[in-house]
C-alpha positions in Angstrom: 0.0 0.0 0.1 1.2 3.5 -0.8 1.9 5.4 2.2 0.9 9.2 1.6 1.3 12.0 3.7 -2.0 13.9 5.0 -1.1 16.9 2.7 -0.7 14.4 -0.6 -4.0 12.7 0.1 -5.9 16.3 0.9 -4.1 17.8 -2.4 -5.4 14.8 -4.4 -8.8 15.1 -2.9 -9.0 18.8 -3.9 -7.6 18.3 -7.3 -10.0 15.7 -8.4 -13.2 16.5 -6.6 -12.8 20.3 -5.4 -14.9 21.8 -8.2 -18.1 19.6 -8.7 -20.9 19.1 -6.4 -19.1 16.0 -4.6 -19.6 14.9 -1.0 -16.4 13.0 0.1 -15.9 11.8 3.7 -14.6 9.0 5.6 -15.6 7.6 9.1 -14.6 4.7 11.4 -15.7 1.1 10.7 -17.5 0.3 14.0 -20.0 -2.4 13.0 -19.7 -5.7 11.3 -22.5 -4.4 9.0 -20.9 -1.4 7.5 -23.9 -0.1 6.4 -24.6 1.5 9.6 -21.0 3.2 9.3 -22.1 4.5 5.9 -25.1 6.0 7.4 -23.2 7.6 10.2 -21.0 9.3 7.6 -24.1 10.6 5.4 -25.6 12.2 8.5 -22.2 13.6 9.5 -22.2 12.0 12.9 -18.6 10.8 12.9 -15.2 12.6 12.2 -12.4 11.3 9.7 -10.6 9.0 11.6 -7.1 10.6 10.1 -8.2 14.1 10.1 -8.3 14.4 6.3 -10.3 17.0 4.4 -13.8 16.4 3.8 -15.7 17.9 0.7 -19.4 18.8 1.9 -20.6 22.0 0.8 -24.0 21.3 2.4 -22.3 20.8 5.8 -23.7 24.3 7.0 -26.8 24.2 4.7 -29.9 25.3 6.7 -31.7 22.6 4.6 -30.3 20.1 7.2 -32.5 21.7 9.8 -35.3 20.1 8.1 -33.4 17.0 6.5 -30.4 16.3 8.7 -28.6 14.0 5.9 -29.2 16.5 3.4 -28.7 16.4 0.3 -29.2 12.6 1.1 -32.4 10.6 1.9 -30.5 7.4 2.4 -32.2 4.1 2.9 -32.2 2.3 6.3 -29.2 0.1 6.9 -31.2 -3.1 6.3 -32.5 -1.5 2.9 -29.1 -0.3 1.6 -27.4 -3.6 0.1 -30.3 -3.9 -2.1 -29.7 -0.7 -3.9 -25.7 -1.3 -4.0 -23.5 -3.3 -6.3 -20.2 -4.6 -5.9 -17.0 -3.1 -7.9 -13.8 -4.4 -8.8 -11.1 -1.9 -7.5 -10.1 -0.7 -11.1 -13.8 0.3 -11.7 -14.0 1.9 -8.3 -11.1 3.9 -9.5 -12.9 5.0 -12.7 -16.1 5.8 -10.9 -14.2 8.1 -8.6 -12.4 9.8 -11.4 -15.7 10.5 -13.4 -17.1 12.4 -10.4 -14.6 15.0 -11.5 -17.2 15.7 -14.4 -20.3 17.8 -14.1 -23.6 16.2 -14.5 -24.8 18.8 -17.3 -22.7 20.1 -20.1 -19.4 18.9 -19.3 -17.1 20.4 -21.8 -14.3 17.9 -21.0 -15.3 14.3 -20.0 -12.4 12.3 -18.3 -12.3 10.1 -21.5 -11.1 13.1 -23.8 -8.9 15.0 -21.0 -5.0 15.1 -22.0 -4.6 14.8 -18.0 -6.8 11.5 -18.1 -3.9 9.4 -16.3 -3.4 12.2 -13.8 -7.0 12.2 -13.2 -7.0 8.2 -12.7 -3.9 8.6 -10.4 -5.7 10.8 -7.9 -8.6 8.6 -7.8 -6.0 5.8 -7.0 -4.1 8.0 -4.2 -7.7 8.6 -2.7 -8.7 4.8 -2.7 -5.2 3.8 -1.5 -5.9 4.8 1.9 -8.3 1.8 2.3 -5.8 -0.7 1.5 -5.7 -3.5 -1.1 -8.2 -5.6 0.8 -10.9 -2.9 0.6 -14.2 -3.7 -1.0 -16.1 -1.2 -3.3 -19.8 -0.7 -3.9 -21.7 1.7 -6.1 -25.3 2.6 -6.6 -24.8 2.8 -10.4 -26.9 0.2 -12.1 -24.2 -0.8 -14.7 -22.7 -2.8 -11.9 -25.6 -4.7 -11.4 -24.8 -7.4 -14.0 -21.0 -6.4 -14.4 -18.6 -5.6 -11.3 -16.4 -3.8 -13.8 -18.2 -1.3 -15.7 -16.5 1.3 -18.0 -17.4 4.4 -16.0 -14.7 6.4 -17.8 -16.1 5.5 -21.3 -19.8 6.3 -20.1 -19.0 9.6 -18.2 -21.6 10.9 -15.7 -24.4 11.6 -18.1 -24.2 8.0 -19.2 -24.6 6.5 -15.8 -27.9 5.4 -14.1 -28.1 4.9 -10.6 -30.4 4.0 -7.7 -30.8 7.4 -5.9 -29.6 8.2 -2.4 -30.8 11.9 -2.8 -33.8 13.6 -1.2 -36.6 14.7 -3.5 -37.2 17.7 -1.5 -36.9 21.0 -3.1 -35.1 23.0 -0.5 -33.2 26.4 -1.0 -33.8 26.7 -4.6 -32.0 23.5 -5.6 -33.6 20.3 -7.5 -31.5 17.4 -7.2 -31.7 15.0 -10.1 -28.7 12.6 -10.4 -26.2 11.0 -8.2 -23.4 8.6 -8.4 -22.0 7.0 -5.3 -19.0 5.1 -4.4 -18.4 3.3 -1.0 -15.1 2.0 0.0 -15.1 -0.4 3.1 -11.9 -1.7 4.9 -11.5 -3.1 8.1 -11.3 0.0 10.2 -12.8 2.7 7.8 -15.7 3.6 5.3 -15.2 6.1 2.7 -18.2 7.6 1.0 -18.0 9.4 -2.3 -21.1 10.9 -3.9 -21.4 12.9 -7.1 -24.6 15.1 -7.3 -26.4 16.5 -10.3 -28.4 19.6 -9.2 -30.0 22.7 -10.9 
C-alpha cells in the first residue's frame, strides 16, 4: 500500500473533486454490518479517523434543519444492500475519476482529457488509503450485471443509478442525479458521492 502524507491525500482530493458538487468523507468502521457506518458518515455523525479533508458543501446548509442528512435521503441500513452493487478495484477508481465531471454540459469528460492518467492517478491515491483488501460498492445500475463497468467511457451523463438523494426542493435546488462509491476496509468506510442539481 502506498503511504502518503496527510497533505498529499488532501491535495489529491481537492484536485480531483474540489470543483463539482461532490460529497467525500470517511468515517470509522464500528460495525460488522458496515452500512450502519455509511449512514453515520452521510448523517455527519462521525469525524474522519485520520483528520483528512472532507468535501461537504452542505455541511452548514440550512436545509439540514429540515433534513439532517441533506442532500441525502439514505435508505435504512437493512435496505441499503439492495440498492448497491459490488465493484472491482479498477472500476472503483474509474467511478471516482468521473466524479470530477459535471452532470450537465461537461465540456471535457475524463475520457477526452489530456490529463486523463493524472485524474485516474488521483483517484487511486484517494482509494489507496483503504488498502488492498478494501471492498467497493456503488449505486450505479451498470454494476448490477458487471462488477467492472467502464465508467470513464460512459461518463456521468451515461450513468444511471439508484438514487440516495432527497426529492425535497429546498433552498432553490432540485437534485436530479447521483453516483455513489463506498469503500469499505477493516477500520474505515469512505463515502464519495457526485450530485447533479439545478
